Every structure is written in C-alpha cells, then in structure tokens.
N, C-alpha and C positions, 0 to 999 in steps of 0.2 A: 529071914529073907537074904538071899545072896545079892550083892550089888557089885557093879563093876567099879574097880578102884582107879580107873583111868578116864572118867567122864570129863575131868578137867582138861584133857588134851583135845577135846572136840572143839573145832573151829567151824561154826555154822556158816561163816562167810567164806570158807574155802571155795574157790572157783574150780569146777570140774576141768580136768586137763584135756579132755576129749569127749566126743559124743559116743565113742565105743572104747573098747580096751585100747589104751594108748600103746601098749607094747605089741598087741596083735596087729593093730593098724600099721605099725612101723614095719613089722616082719611078714605081713601077709597072712597071719594066723587067723583062727576063728575062735569064737566064744559062744558060751551057752547063756550065761547071765552076767551082769556087771555089778561091780562093787565100787563104792566111792570112799577113798581114804578120808577120814574125818579130821585129819590133821593138815594135809597138804593139798587135797583135791585130786590126787592121782586116781584115774579111772582104770581098774584092772578087771580081769575076768575071774569068775568064780572057780571053786575047786572041782566042779563038774566039767569045766573047760579043759581042753588038752594041756594048756600051759600054766594054769593056776597063778596068773600074774598078780592078783590081789594078795594072796598069801605070800608070794615071793617078795612083793613090795614091803609088806609088814615085817618080814623077817630081815630084809636087808637094811631098812630104815629104823626099825624100832617103833614105827607108828602103830599103835595097838588097836585102833578101832576103825572098822568100815561100816558102811550102811549099804543097804540094798540101793542100787541105782536103776531099779526097775519100776515102771509106772505102777502106782497103787500100793507099793510095798514101803513100809516105813520103819522096818527093824534095823537094829544095829547089832554088830558082833564084835566082841573084844577077843582078839587072839590071845593076849597075855592072860586073861582070866577064863578063857574058853566059855564065854557067856553070851548068850543071845538075849537082847532086851529091847525095850521100846522106851522112848521119852515122850510123854504126852504132850509137852510144851514145845517139842522140836518143830522148827519150820519144815515144810516139805522139801525133800531133796530136789534140786534143779535137774530132774531126770530128762533123759533123751526122749525124743518123740516116739 
C-alpha cells in the first residue's frame, strides 16, 4: 500500500483563509472548486479553475497537502507524492456554506 510521506505536516486546526479562493477574491477571478491547504489554511481554487491557485500555493510555499473544501468531500491530495487519500479519523473540513 502506498502512503503519503507528508501526513505529519497536516494541521487540522488551520483556519481557512477565506470562504472562497483567497487569490480569486482579491483579483476578481472565478473558481470551479476549492482546496484547503492543510498546513496553513490557505483556500485556493482547483486545477479545473482558470488560475489553479491551490497548486500555485503548494509550489510557492512547499506545503504539500490540500483537502477538498467542498461540502460532503473529505479527501486529501499530496502534491509531493501525487497521491489522493482519505484519513478516517480526520475531523470534517470547516467548509464554506
């Protein structure tokens, strides 16, 4: 079984930086889906969005793990390991309404 080598960077207490993509809100951009950085709480847009801010945040900061910031979705993704996974004991993301 392949496992993420970066789960120790997850901070389940990280406070989301915004209710939408922080960078799109600042620039007037739009997004498709939201991702939450599990290290610092940055909310960015997904790779299906025009600006791909979540991936850009990960590359610029080195923060490896995001999780879905969409209601009802509880998956995580590690950019460093290119790995989608779930953590059964993870508290729910504080998702936007």
